N, C-alpha and C positions, 0 to 999 in steps of 0.2 A: 504493500500500500504506500501511496505517497502521502505528503503532509495533509493535504485536503481530505483524503479518504480517512486518515486517522482522526481527523477532527470532526468527521460526520458521525453522529451517534446512531445513524441508521445502520452502520456497520457493526454496532455492538449487539451481537446476536444472543448473548447470554446476559441475563440480569443478575448481578451479584449483590447479595445482602439487602435487596430492596423488595423481596418477595412479599413481605407483609404490607407494603404500600400498594403493590399491585393487587393483592387480595382485597384491600379496602376499596379500591376503585372499581374492581369487578363486582363487588358486593353492592355498591351504590348503583351501578349500571343495571344489574339484574333485578334490583328492587324498584327500578325506574325512579331513583332518587338522585341521579347524577345532576349536580347543579349546572346551570347554563354557562357559568363562568368558573373555571378552575384556575388558581394561581399556584404554580409550583415554584417554591423559593429555596434558595441555597447557593452556596459558592459554585462558581463555574467549574464544571468537571466532576461534580459529585454524583451525577447520574440522573438529573432531572429529565432531560430529553430522552434518555434511554428508557426510563420508566414509562414515559408517554408512548414511545414507539412500541413497547411490549403491550401496553394497554390497547392501543389501536389495532395492533396485529391480532390480539385476542378477539376484538370486536368484529373485524372484517375478515379474518382468516382463522376462525376458531378451530376448525377441524384439523388444521395443520400446526397449531401452536401447542408446544409441549409445556403445559401448565405445571406439571410436576417438577420439571427442571428449569422452568422459566427460560425457555429456549425457542428462538425463532428459526423456522425453515426458510432460508432466503432463496430457495429455488421455486417457490410457488408463483403463480401468475400475479397474485395480489402484491407480493413483496417486490417483485421485479418492477411492477408499475410504480409502487410507492417509492422505491429506491431511486427511480428515474423521474420522480415528481410528476407523474402523469396519471395518478389515481385521483379522479375528479372529486371524490368526497372528502379529501384531506387538502386543505389550503394552508400554505405556509408563507409567513412573512417574518423577516428578521431585521432587527435594528443594528446588528453587528456587522457593518460593512462601511466602506468609505463613502458610498453614496447613501447618505442618511435617508431614512424613511420620510417621504414628503406627504403632504396632504392629498396629492393626486394618487398616491399609492393606496391611501385609505378609501378614497372614492372608488378606485378600481376594485378594491376588496369588497366594498358594498355592492357594486355591480355584479360581481361574481357570486356573492352570497344570495342575491335576489333571484338568480337563475335557478330553475327547477333542478332538483337532484336527479341524476341519471338512475341511481339505485333507490331503493326504498329505505335504505339504512340512514342513520344519522350522518350529518356532515360535521367535521371537526375543523376548526380554524385555529392553527397554532401560531401564536405570536411570540417569537423567540426574542430574548434580550429586550423585553418590554420596557425596562428602565431606561433604554437609550432612545425611545421614541420621544419626540419633542411635545411640548404642551398642546400645540394645535392638533397634532395627530391623535393624541390621547383624548382630547375633547371630542374630536370627530368620531373616534372609536367608541366612546361612551354612548353616543347617540345610536350607533349601530347595535351595541349590546343591549340597549334599553328597548329596542323594537321587539315586539312579541313575535317569536318564531318557535315553531314546534320541534324542529329537527336540527337547528344550528347550535353547536357547542363551541365555546371559546376556551382555549388553553393558553394561559399567559405564563411564560417562563421568565422568571425574574432572578437575576444573579445578585441583586441588591448592591450593585456597585454605585448606584445613584438613588436618591430619594424618588419615590413614586407618588403621584397625587392620591390623596386619601379616597377620593370618589371611586377610583379603580379598585382599591382594597375593599371598600364597603360593599361592592357588588360581586365579590369573589369568595369562593371557599379556598382558603389557603392551606396547602399541604407543604409542610416544611421537610426538607431533606437535610438531615444532619448526620455526619459520620464521626463516630469517636475515632481517636487515633488508632486504636486497636483494629477497628473495622476497616479504616482507611488502608492500613498496611495489609490487612488480609485481602482486600479487594485487589490492590496492586499486585500482590504476590500471585493471586489467581489469574490476573491478566497476563502477567509475565509467563506463567506456565502455559496458559491456553495459547498464547501467540508465539511461544518459544523465543522470547526476546533476549537480546543482549542488553545488559543494563549499563547505562552511561551516567545515571544520576542517582545519588544516594537518597532514596525516597524515605528512609527511616527518619532522617534528621531534617529534611527539606520542607516537610509539611505540605507537599503538593497533593492536590486532589487526584484521584485516579485518572480522570480524563486529561488533566494537565500533565501528569506524569507521562502518559502514553504519547501525548503530542510533543512535549519537550524532549523526551528520550529519542523520538524519531528525528527531530530536528538536529540533535547532537549527532545521530548516526549519519544522516544525509550530508551534514556539513563538516563532519570529522572534528567535532568540538569536544575538547576535554575541559570541563568547567573548572577544574582545579589548576589549569595552566594560565598563561598570559591573558589577563582580562582584556587588554586593549586589542590584542590580536583576535581574540574571539569576537569582540565587538565589531571589528572591521569585517570579519567573515560574514557575520549575520547581517550587517548593514548592506554589504554587497549583494547578498542573497535577496534581501528585501527590495533593493533597488531594481532587481531583475523581474521579480514577480509580484511585488506589492502585497504580499501576504501578511495580514495584520498579526498572525500568530508568531511571526518572526520578531515583531516588536514586543509582544508579550513575553517571548523568550528572552529578549534583551533585558527587559525590566526584571524578570526573575533572576537572570544572571547577575545583574547589578545588585539586587538584594543579597544574593548568595555570596558574592565577592566581598561586599562591605561587612556583612555579618561575620564572615570568617576573619576579616581583619580585626574586627572588634573583639572576637573571641580570642584571637592570638595576641591581642594587645600590642600589635605592631606599631600602631599610631595611637595618639590620644583619642579618646572617644569623641570629643568635640570635633576634631578634624575629620574623623571618619564620617560622622553625620553630615558635616558640611560638604564633603566631597561627594557623598552619595546623593545628597539633595541636588548638587550641581549637575551631576550626570543625569539624574532622572528628569530634572526640569529641562535640560537641553535636548534630551531624547523626545520629550513631549513637544517642545517647540519645533523640532525637526519634522515631526509628523504633522502638526497642526498648521505650520506655516511653510512647509515644503522647503526647508533650508538646505544649503549646500552640504553635502555629506563630508567632503574633505575639511571644510571649516569646522564641522561638528567634531570630527576626530581630532583635529589639531587643538581645538579648545579644551576637549576632555584630556588629551595627552598633556598639555601644558599645565592644566589644573592639578592633575595627579602627580606630575613630576615635581611640581612646587610643593606638593603636600607630603 
């Protein structure tokens, strides 16, 4: 798999340690008590979208879903259509991209929702990274949610990286996904075994969620990154890779690498803590400026290099 495939929860065919959440959703569905708006909250990479994928697969492809082992058969007609985003009863919109969700996207969503279902089953609208939708889009979305419909269900996936307007919360049933450190490690170890992965990141001490571990580990593999070696060299490699394909996951990897590097400096007491914090803040702020204002990459590297050499 490439980086984008690793980042697609649709490829997570086994649901680890969240079977009780799936059972709860299935119970609501069977009792005809599933709310019109679900909000799945938790850190990015804890399995929110994977949980919903398994729930939807149970609904639309029940005969082929292995409920005992919480496992998806990806060779069925349904899943092939779903994987390629051509299954008409599941609509997907995400705020996690460079082209921010605009009001026209919400209008287009409304137009699609108003169309008659091809099948007689329910239709699910998945709104991923809902916290990144702007206020205008959220207000327009509220009007759609409040319209009486018998077969449209909204699933809002919230990473809680930014505050969300209270009116969205008040109309949703929130399902929180929380992983203890013990369960987090157990899930990652299961993923390593299932995918026969070579490990490039110390997941025991890094506190990475399972999804982020898979993603960052793959980035290290593809870019030949050793996170314990030269920070600036790793930064250059990742920025060059980002320049080629504009994959936001590479920036997230850079931010993780920055946290990891300066945390280790602090632990080793190589520099005084104040200087470590100052340098980390400088690097992080300049990375964000680089993304937001499309700054020159060489200037960024030089600025960081000069700052760290003086520190």
